[in-house]
C-alpha positions in Angstrom: 203.0 145.2 -38.4 200.7 148.1 -37.3 203.2 150.5 -38.9 203.0 148.5 -42.2 199.2 148.7 -42.2 199.2 152.4 -41.5 201.8 153.1 -44.2 199.9 151.0 -46.7 196.6 152.6 -46.2 198.1 156.1 -46.2 199.6 155.3 -49.6 196.3 153.9 -50.8 194.6 157.0 -49.6 197.0 159.3 -51.4 196.7 157.3 -54.6 192.9 157.1 -54.4 192.5 160.8 -53.6 194.3 161.6 -56.9 192.5 159.2 -59.0 189.0 158.7 -57.6 186.1 161.2 -57.0 183.7 159.7 -54.5 184.2 158.9 -50.8 181.7 157.8 -48.2 181.9 157.7 -44.5 180.2 154.8 -42.6 179.4 156.0 -39.1 179.1 152.7 -37.3 178.4 151.8 -33.7 182.0 150.7 -33.5 183.5 153.8 -35.0 184.0 155.5 -38.4 185.1 154.0 -41.7 185.8 155.9 -44.9 185.7 154.1 -48.2 186.6 155.3 -51.7 184.3 154.3 -54.6 186.0 153.4 -57.8 185.2 155.5 -60.9 186.0 152.4 -63.0 182.8 150.8 -61.6 180.4 153.6 -62.4 177.1 151.7 -62.2 177.8 150.5 -58.7 179.3 153.8 -57.6 176.3 155.8 -58.8 173.8 153.3 -57.4 175.4 153.4 -54.0 175.5 157.2 -54.0 171.9 157.4 -55.1 170.8 154.9 -52.5 172.5 157.0 -49.8 170.9 160.3 -51.1 167.4 158.7 -51.2 167.6 157.2 -47.8 167.8 153.5 -48.8 170.7 152.9 -46.5 169.4 155.0 -43.6 170.0 153.4 -40.2 171.1 150.0 -41.5 173.0 147.2 -39.8 175.8 144.8 -40.5 173.4 141.9 -40.4 175.6 139.0 -41.4 179.1 138.8 -40.0 181.3 135.8 -40.8 184.5 136.1 -38.9 187.6 136.0 -41.0 185.5 136.3 -44.2 183.2 139.3 -44.7 180.9 141.7 -42.9 177.6 142.2 -44.8 175.3 145.2 -44.4 172.1 146.4 -45.9 169.1 144.3 -47.0 169.3 140.5 -46.5 169.1 138.1 -49.4 166.0 136.5 -47.9 164.1 139.8 -47.6 164.9 140.8 -51.1 164.0 137.4 -52.7 160.8 137.0 -50.6 159.7 140.5 -51.7 160.4 139.7 -55.3 158.4 136.4 -55.1 155.4 138.4 -53.9 155.5 140.6 -56.9 156.5 138.5 -59.9 155.0 141.1 -62.3 157.7 143.6 -61.3 161.0 143.2 -63.3 164.0 142.2 -61.1 166.1 145.1 -60.1 169.9 144.4 -60.3 173.1 146.2 -61.2 175.0 144.7 -64.1 178.3 143.1 -63.0 181.3 145.4 -63.2 184.0 142.8 -62.3 187.4 144.4 -63.0 190.6 142.3 -62.7 192.5 145.2 -61.0 189.9 145.2 -58.2 190.0 142.1 -56.0 189.0 140.8 -52.6 191.8 142.1 -50.5 191.2 142.9 -46.9 189.3 146.2 -46.7 187.6 145.8 -50.2 184.0 147.0 -50.6 181.8 144.6 -52.5 178.2 144.3 -53.7 176.2 141.3 -52.6 174.1 139.2 -55.0 172.2 136.0 -55.4 173.2 133.1 -57.4 172.5 134.4 -60.9 174.5 133.6 -64.0 175.0 137.2 -65.0 176.6 137.9 -61.6 174.5 141.1 -61.3 174.4 142.8 -57.9 171.6 143.7 -55.4 170.8 147.4 -55.2 171.1 147.7 -51.5 173.5 145.1 -50.1 177.2 145.7 -49.5 180.1 143.8 -47.7 183.5 144.6 -46.4 186.2 142.0 -46.9 188.1 140.7 -43.9 189.5 137.4 -45.0 192.9 136.1 -43.9 196.5 135.9 -45.1 197.0 133.4 -47.9 199.8 131.1 -48.9 201.2 130.5 -52.4 199.9 127.0 -52.1 196.4 128.2 -51.3 196.4 130.7 -54.2 197.8 128.0 -56.6 194.9 125.8 -55.7 192.3 128.5 -56.4 194.0 129.2 -59.8 193.8 125.5 -60.6 190.1 125.2 -59.6 189.0 128.4 -61.3 191.4 128.9 -64.2 192.0 132.5 -62.9 195.4 134.0 -62.5 196.7 136.1 -59.7 199.3 138.7 -60.6 202.5 139.1 -58.6 201.1 142.2 -56.9 197.8 140.4 -56.0 199.7 137.5 -54.6 201.8 139.8 -52.5 198.7 141.6 -51.2 196.9 138.4 -50.4 200.0 137.0 -48.6 200.8 140.2 -46.6 197.4 141.8 -45.9 195.0 139.0 -46.6 191.6 138.7 -48.1 189.1 136.3 -49.7 190.6 135.4 -53.1 188.0 132.6 -53.7 185.4 135.3 -54.4 187.4 137.0 -57.1 185.7 137.0 -60.5 182.3 136.3 -59.0 181.3 139.5 -57.2 181.8 143.2 -58.1 184.3 145.1 -56.0 183.6 148.8 -56.3 185.6 150.4 -53.5 187.9 150.0 -50.6 188.5 151.2 -47.0 191.0 154.1 -46.8 190.5 155.0 -43.2 189.1 153.0 -40.2 190.4 149.5 -41.1 190.6 148.7 -37.4 186.9 149.5 -37.1 186.1 147.1 -39.9 188.2 144.5 -38.1 186.2 145.1 -34.8 182.9 144.7 -36.7 184.1 141.4 -38.2 185.1 140.2 -34.7 181.7 140.6 -33.0 180.0 137.5 -31.6 177.4 136.2 -34.1 174.5 133.9 -33.6 171.9 132.2 -35.9 172.5 133.0 -39.6 175.7 134.8 -38.7 173.7 137.8 -37.3 175.6 139.8 -34.6 174.2 139.1 -31.2 174.3 142.8 -30.5 173.3 145.1 -33.4 176.1 146.8 -35.3 174.4 149.8 -36.9 175.7 152.3 -39.5 174.8 155.5 -41.2 176.3 156.8 -44.5 177.5 160.2 -45.4 178.9 161.3 -48.8 182.0 163.4 -48.3 182.1 166.8 -49.8 185.1 168.0 -51.9 186.3 169.9 -48.9 186.2 166.8 -46.7 187.9 164.7 -49.4 190.7 167.3 -49.7 191.2 167.2 -45.9 191.7 163.5 -46.0 195.0 163.9 -47.9 196.5 166.2 -45.2 
């Protein structure tokens, strides 16, 4: 199984390196993770890169870890919403949804958090990594029946062999995926958590945008 995962992510890396332009390294207290950002979700890609350059994500934590579901990092919902209530005169800052059918909540996907708004627009500074679990055809059939959405054969195969959280598809923007360090993401999702799913011991991370030279080195 480890060989399968390695082969899959090496193939993903090779494909992504040819098609995508932006990569980011998360240097976490559990190890390093590299994610590729999709050019097909330019608003989320550019916002994330801008937030890194301006220091918005400096010295952040994975502050909500739900085992077998997702690991969330950045600013918490409560903090964002409380700040907005204090300043109702300031227009809400969100990123317009970029939900693309080809990008779904497979294990290792990078998503943007949001509150319950009808436009499904995202927060500027909250991300999550999908952990999820392996799905069955019956479970996927039930989601299709409840939501009216359709999983392609390729998506079904991915959800059944690698896993993910298909119930989130169509509701949150996926704008990247892990191409290196999946085991680190797994370790983060496995940490003991307490009240409000906050890790009992802080899991911190710093972000670094890879240079063209660093991206080229990934493919070798």
